[in-house]
N, C-alpha and C positions, 0 to 999 in steps of 0.2 A: 317583546318580543326583542329576541337578541341580534341585530344588524351587522351582516357578517362584510369588513370593508369589500369595498372596491375589489383590492389588491388581494384579497387572497380569494375572494370568488374567479378571478382570473388563473389565480396557482389548479385552483379545483376541476378548472373549467381544461387547462393546460395536463391535468394527472390525467383528467379523465380520458382527453382522446388519446393521453401517453400509453394508456394503460389500452385502451381498446387497438392501439397502433394502425389509426387512421390518421388520418390530418386534416379531416373537417370532423365538428360534432355530428353529422346527421347519421351516424354508426355507431352511437352511446348509448348506450340504456343503462337501469335501474342496477343488471347483473356488473356492469362495469365498475359504478361507485358504490357499488360491496367490497368489489376486490382491490381498488385503490384502498379502502379504508383494514381489508384485510392485508395488505402490502406492510400496511402501516405498520399492523400489530406486534411485528419483532421487535423493531427499536422501541417501539412504545411501552410493550411489556418489560422488558429489557431495563428500561428506566422507570417504571412505573407498577412495574406486576402485571399477572393477568388481571386481574380485581382491579387494580387502576386502568388498564386499557377499558376492560368493560364498562365500568362506569364511566368513564370519558365517551366511551362509544355508544353509550345510554341515553345522556346527556347530550349528544348530539343531535342523535333520531329522535331526541323528546323536542328541541327548539329550533329542526328543520320541521319537526310538524305542523309547527305553526305557521312557518312559510309557506307548506305543500301541503297538504290535510292529505291528499294520495302518498303521500309518507305514514299511513297510517296500514298500508298491508305491511309494513314490514315491522319484525320485531327483534331484538338482542334477546339471544339464549342468554345463560348464565356462562357458558364455555367462551362466549364474546360473537360466538358468528352471528350471522344476521339470517335470519329465513323470510323469505317474500311469501307471504298469508295471500296477495292473490295476483298475479302477474299480469290479469289486467286491468288494473289499478291506471294504470297511463295506457292512454286512448295513443297516441301516438309516440316517436321520436322525438319531438320537441320538447312533450310534457316529462318524458323518462330523463330526457338531458338535465329538462330543468331540475327535476325533484334530486336526480344526481349531484348536480351541482350544488343543491343546497342542504344536502346532507355531508358531502367532502366540506365545503365549505365552514361547516359549523365547526367541522371537528378539528379543521385547523383554525380556528377562531377558536375555539375552546383549549386548544397547545398555546396559542400567542398570549392570550390573558394568564393560563396558569406557567410557565415554563418562559415567555421572551418572543421575538420573533427571530433571534438570532441561534437561538435553541430549535426552536421549532423545524429550522430552516436546515438547519443540520440535520433534525432527522430523518427531511423529506429528502436531502441529500444521499444521506446512506438508504435507499433505494431506491432513489433514480439521480443514479452519482451524473449522467451528463446533464442532468439539469441548473441551468445557467443561475447563481444565487440573486443576481443582481436584479437580473429582468423577468424573472421566475420563466423563463421560455429555458430553448435548447440554445448548448454552447456551440458557438460557431466552430466549422473542422480548420 
């Protein structure tokens, strides 16, 4: 099993909360994780091509399924989109949040492995420009 470093899990959680436009993780669901992955699509596809993005996303999903079997309800299509096969796979918000963190965390971990932490954070910063690259949180106003 591919273990995601804690700092990447924290970043994944932050991105999910940020995308949900909330300050708590209670309102994050699997759709939020899918949205985070899709928001990363443009800079990743520019860097690695559409097929490269799809391959990374499919690998991230496969690895995260080993951590959270509820992610078996997701499938990556040939066009790089994710389909939810069973929306009832997550019995509560906590389960959905944890599954989302597993998926986004694996995607970030794969990126870090293949292109390094600096370029990974650069790609993340293109999507979320107000992200503080030093702390993984919001920049202070």
